[in-house]
N, C-alpha and C positions, 0 to 999 in steps of 0.2 A: 573578507578573505577569499581569494580566488580558489576555485575548486581544483583539486589535484587529481590527475588521471590515475586509475588503478591498472590500466592495460593499454598497450600501444601495439598497433598492427595495421592490418589492411582490411577494408571492406571490399569483397570481391563479388562482382556480378558479371558472369561470362568472362570476357577478356579484360574488363575494366577493374583496376585495382586502385582504391582510394586510401591513402594513409589516414588513419583515424586514431583518436584517443577515446577511451571509455571512462566515464565518470559515474559514481553512485548517484542515483536519482532520489534517494531517501536519506533522512537524517535520524539515526538512532539516538542521538544525544537529546532529541526532543522528548524522550520518554524518561520518567523518573527511574532510577536504578537503586538497588539496595545491596548492602553487604550482610553477610552472615556474622552474627555476634554470639559470644558466649552469654547466655541469659543472665547468669549470676554476676558477672563483672563487666559485661559489655565490652569485652576485648574482641577485636576482629579475628575470626577463625582463619587459620592458615591451612592451605591445602598442600600437604607434603607428599612428595614422590618417594614411595617406600618400597624397598625390595624385601619381600618376606623371606627369600632364600638366604640373603646375606645379613638380614636383620639390621638394615641401615638405611638412612636417607640417601637418595641418589641425586646428585646435582644435575642441573639441566644439561651440562656439557657431556654427561655420561649416558644420556638417554638416546636410545636407538629405536628405529621404527622396524617392526617385524611383522611378517605375514605368516599366520599359522596354516601351513599347507597340509599338515596331518595333526592329529590330536597330540599336543605336547611338543610338536616339532615346528621350528620357526626358520624362516629365511629372512636375514637382515638386509635392509636396503639403506644405503648411504645417500647423502645429498647428491653425490656424483651419479648414482644410479637413477635418481629421479630426474636429473638434468638430461639423461640419455633418452628419456621418454619424449620423442618428437612425433607430433602429428600436425597436419596442416592447421588444425584449429588453435594451436598455440600461438600462431602469428597471423592467421587469416580467418575472417568471418566470411565464409563462402555461402552466399545466398543462392540456393539451388532450386528454389521454388517460390513462386509468387501467387498470392490469392487475395480475395477481398478481405478487408480488415475485419468485417463482421463474421467471417467464416471460422475464426479461431475462438473457441469457447473460452470464456474467462476462467473456467476451472483449471485450465492448463497453465495460466500465468503464475509465475513465482515472484521474481524480484526485478524491478525496473532499473535500467541504466541509460544515461544519456550518451550519445555519440556525437563527436565534433571532429572537424578536420585537424590533422596533425601537420601544422606548418602552413605557411602562406601559399606554397605551391599546390596544396591540396584543396584550397578554398573553393575554386571555381568548379572543379570536378565533383566535389562533395555537394555543392549547391545544385548542379545539374542532375545528379543521380537522385537527390532528395526530391526534386520537382518531378522527376520521371516516375517516382514511386507513389505519387499522390493517390490516395484511395486504396493503396495496396499494402500488403504486408509480406515481407520476405522471410523465408524459413531457412535456417542454416545451423551451424554449430560453432561453439567457441570453448576454449579451455580456460577456466578461471578457478583460482583457489584450489588447485590440485585435482580437478575433475572436469570432464567435458560436459557441456550443457547444450541441449537443443534450445535454439533462440528464435524469437520473432522480432523483426526490425521493421519499423514504420515511421513515416514523417510525424514530427511533433513540433509545432511552432517553428522556430528558426532551424532546428536541428533534426536529429533522428532519435527515437527511443527504442531501446532493445529490452525485451523481456526474456529472462530465462524461463523455459517451459518444462512442465512435468511431462514425462513420457506417458504414452497410453497405458503402459503396464502399471503406472502409479495411480491411475484414476480408478476409484471404486465405482462399480455400476450402481446407478440409482435403483435398479431392480432388486437390490439386496435389502432394501428398506421395506419391511413387511407392512408398516403402517400405511404406505401409499397404495397398497392393494385394496384398502378399504374405501377408497374414494368412489362416490356414486357415479354410475354410468351416465345418468341424466341429471341436469340441473334445472332449477326454476328459472325460466328466461327473464322474468320480471326482476328477480334478485340479481341476475347477471347484468341486466341493463342498469339497475341502480348502482351496482358496484362500479361499473364503468364510468358513471356520472361522478361518483365520489372520487375515484382515482383521477379522472380528468380535471376535476376542480383544483387539484394540487399540482398540475403540470406547470413547469416554469424552467427557464434556462438553468443549468446546473452551475453552481458556484460553490466549490468545496471550501473556499476561504471563509465562507459564512458559518461553517461548522467548527465546533470546538470539541476537544476531548474532555467532556464533563467529568469523567471518572478521574482523570489526572488532576483536574482543577479541584475536585472535591478532596482527593488524596493530599494535595498540596495544602488545602485548608486545615486538614487534620494535623499534618506535620507542623505547620506554622503554629497551631494552637499548642501542641505539645512542647515545641521549642520555647514558647512564651510561658509555659507552665500553666496554661489555662485548661479548664475542663473541656473535653471534647464531647459535644452533643451530636448524636446522629440525627440527620434530617429525616423528616417523615416522607416516605415515598408512597404515593397512592397506588394501591393494588388494582389492576384492571379487573373489572367485573365480568363475569361469564355472560356470553351472549345468549339470552333466552330466545329472542326472536330476531333473526338476521335481518328480516325486512324492516322491523322497527329501528334497529340500529343503523341501517343504511339511510333510512329517511331522516333520522335525527342528525346523522352526519351531514347530509345535504342542507338541512335547516341551519345547522351550526355554521357551515361554510357561507351560506347566503347571508346570515346575520353578521358575520365577520366582515364580509365585503361591503355591506351597507353602512357599517359604522366607520366614519372617517377618522383617520389618525389625528392625534392631537396637534402635530405640526401642520397638517393640512388645514385644520380648523383655524389655527392662528394665522396662517398665510392669507386666508380669505376674510379675516376680520377687517372692517373698515378702519382706515387710519385717519386721525384728525390731528391737526397741528395745534401746538400749544404756544403760549405767548412768547417763550424764549427762543422760538424758531425751531425747537426740536419737534419730534413726533412721538406720539404714543398711541397705543391701541385703544379703540373705543371699548368701553366696558358696558 
């Protein structure tokens, strides 16, 4: 199924305006979801809109949005009022600053979206601006879902990816964590050297497709067992042992990595076994 855009407008860089479409980059349907049930009869719970003043249920058509400007006093906003809220970010993502991609700390990132050209006439200008942004990230603003977000836009494969960002006021300072104040001022250089060797032995190109949500898979196993009326048995999880000697643990880690690299995979062993022909013209592995 083709992706559907959630926003249409323009990507603006100086005097250049490129018509674009914005698409969600993540799929919430990939996660298991649950409903609330009444424990005794397993009926799905209903969330009713209730007015305590009128002592009655209120239909969705009679619901209004109000802002409490004083205690107990409200101003009501209609859909027409919301439609009158016009800012450039409702139609334009204006990138007002560019910086190196690595200069935006991941703690600021919230939700990713893909950007693509809107219409054939925008394809070439989109491609040119995308290429011109190579290695850079543009900072701007966009209005989505009833609020304005600070965003970062950067090249990603064939298109652009946009992240909504947390404002600086939303980020807690790491200095508020008392436990980090207990870290030693000096470290054992031999331990640090070994730690770097251990970490370096795990370096490889990142492939997120090789990772799976094991919690969701295990949850699915439990659900399937209950649907089938089978007994659900919890799997044993090995509890990590406390590190008594960091140096010993690091050395054992290196030994384990080295042993793993020396042991050939079963498929590799099979591919190197000598092959001998049999009478019927076929082939079989030598035993």
